N, C-alpha and C positions, 0 to 999 in steps of 0.2 A: 318091852317097851322100846319102841324105835323113836328116839328124839330127833332124828336127823331130818333136815328138810329135803323134801323130795324135788322141789324146784330150785336149781343151782342157776345162779345168774353168772353168767359169762361176760366179762369186761373186755371189750373191744375198743382199741385206739384205731381210728383211720389215720394212716400216716401218708397217704397220697399227696395231701398238700404238704406235708413236710418235705418231701422230695423236691417239690418245686421252688420251696422258699430256700432251701440249702443250694441249690444250682443257681439260683438269681445272686445269693450272697457269695458264691464262690466266683461268678462272673464279675461282681463289683469289685471285689478285692484284688481279682487279677488285673483289671483295668486300672485301679487306683496304684497298684504297686509298680506298674510300667511308668506312670505318669510322674509319680513323686520319686524324686531322687535326692536326698537332702545333701549328698557329697558332691554334686556339681556346683563349680563356680562360674556364672556366666562372665565371659569377657569377649570384648570386641577385639579381635587379633587384626595386626595389619596385613595388608595383602602385598604380594611381591610378584613382580613379573618376570623378574631375572633370577638366575641361578645364585645361590650363596658361597659359591667358592670365590677364594681370594686372586685377586689379579696377580700373577707372577711377574713382578717387575724385576727382581734380583733373584737368582738361586744360589744358596751357598751349600757346597756339598764337602762332606766330611767322610773319607774312606777310612778303611781299618787300619792303616799305617798313620793315621791323624795327619793327612795331608789335606790342606784346604784349597778349594776350587770356588772361584767366583764364574758362574757361568760354566765354560769349559777350560778356563785358564786357571794353571796352577799359581798359588798365592803363598806366601810364608804367612803366618799369623802375625808376624810385626807389621806387614803391610796390608793387613785385612780392611782395616779403618779407611786406607788411602785408596784401596782399590774399590770400596763401596761407595765411597762420597760421590765420585763423578756420576756413576749409575743412578744413584738416588736423585742427584739434581737433576738429571735429564727425565726422569719419571714424573708422572702426573701428581695430583695431590695425595692419592692414596699410596704411599710409599710402603711397600711390603716386602719382606725378605723371606724367602722360603728355605728352610734347612732341611737338607736331605742328608742323614747321617746313618751309617751302619750300626747295627745293633750292639756291636762290640765297642763302640766309641764311648769313652768316659763322659758322664754327664757333664762334667767340669768345662770340656771343649764346648758344648752346646750352650751352656749357660754364658761362657765368655762371648760367643756370638751374639746371644740375646742382650747382654750389655752393651756391645758394640752398637746394636741396633737401637737400642733405647737411647743411647748419646746422640745418635742420628735422627732421632724422632721419626723411627720407622716401626712399622707394624711387624710382628714376627709370626710365622706360621710354621709348625714343624710337619715335614711331609712323612706320611706312613702309609704302610701297604694297605691294600684291602684284605678284610678277613677272609681266611679260607686260600690265601696264596702262600705259594712256597717261599716267598721272598723275605 
């Protein structure tokens, strides 16, 4: 006795519409992911037409033997304040002192020049070399 059915039913699923739906969903998520960025803070930034470099009114240089120079003239540290006062008085409102110091100069010398500049109500900029230069 053969109890098996002779007519087997083949179940088929047509997936051609499924490919279209997946393609549309993929496009939708790609577009939405580029538009939505939760880590962005929207700010209105000020615009500037000039460069942001400080105007060099007075340059104080310190060489490796700890000698101080105002401009190109050598000055003892005791007379540094007196040498800076007339130069800052002749400058405009933006009193700025640029400190150029050798790498080997102790930080105490640089800080002492910064303290004098603070007492004279001047801004201080520490001059550095560009990255990649041998200086």
